[in-house]
N, C-alpha and C positions, 0 to 999 in steps of 0.2 A: 870195179862194180861197187865195192863197199863204200868207196868215197862218194859215189853218186847217190847211193841209196841211204847212207847214214849221215851222221854228223849233227852238229848242233845248229840250231837256228836262233837268231836274236829276236825271239818273240816271247812275250810274257802275257799271261792271261790273268785277269783280275775279276773277282766276283762282282756281279752287279748288285749294288746295295738294295735296289728295289726288289730283287729276287730272293733276299735272305729268308723270308718266311717259307718259300718253296724249297730252298736248299735245306732248311731245317726239317721240313716234312720228309723230303727224300732221304735225308740221312737217318731219320728215325725209322723209316721203312727198311732201309739197308741194315740197320742194327737189328731189327726184328728178324729179318731173313737170315742174317749172319748167326744170330743166336739159335734160330730154329734149325738151320742146316749145318752149322759148323761147330756148335758148342755143346752138344750132348742131348739137347731136347729131342733130337731126331738123328739117327745115325745113317741117314740115307747117303750122305756124301762118302762116308767110310765104306758103305756097301758098294757104291758105284766105283770107288777107287779100287776095291778088291776085285770087282768084276773086270774092270779094265786091265788090271794086272794079270788076271787069269787068261783073258783073251790074248793079250800081247805075248805071254809066255807060251800059250798054245800055238801061236803063229810063229814062234821062234824069234820074237823081237824082244828078248829079255833086256837088251840095252835101252829100250824105250819104256819099259815097265818101271813105275815108281817103286822104290825100295820099301820094304815093310816099315822102315824107320822114318819114312816121310810122314811127319805129323802135320795135322792141321795147325795153322797159326793160333797162338794163344790169345791174341787180341786183334782187333780191327787194325790197329796201327801196325802190328807186325805183318799182317796181310798186305797192307799198303807198301811197306818197306820191301817185301819180297817180290813185288811186281813192278 
């Protein structure tokens, strides 16, 4: 099953040069959202993570709950590397 579902494909994706202005706008919006939700201007993501952990622990699913040491990435680049 893993062989059928996974694997590498010989496909590459290249940005469309005509769309660069839109890519730049989207990236600027992403950075704004990342700063707002993940870098301290707003701690909503940390509160949501804590709530998720509480619920999973209450349901006896401790193995699915993120550890308290699971920190948000320090940079956008780190976030991309982690996913």
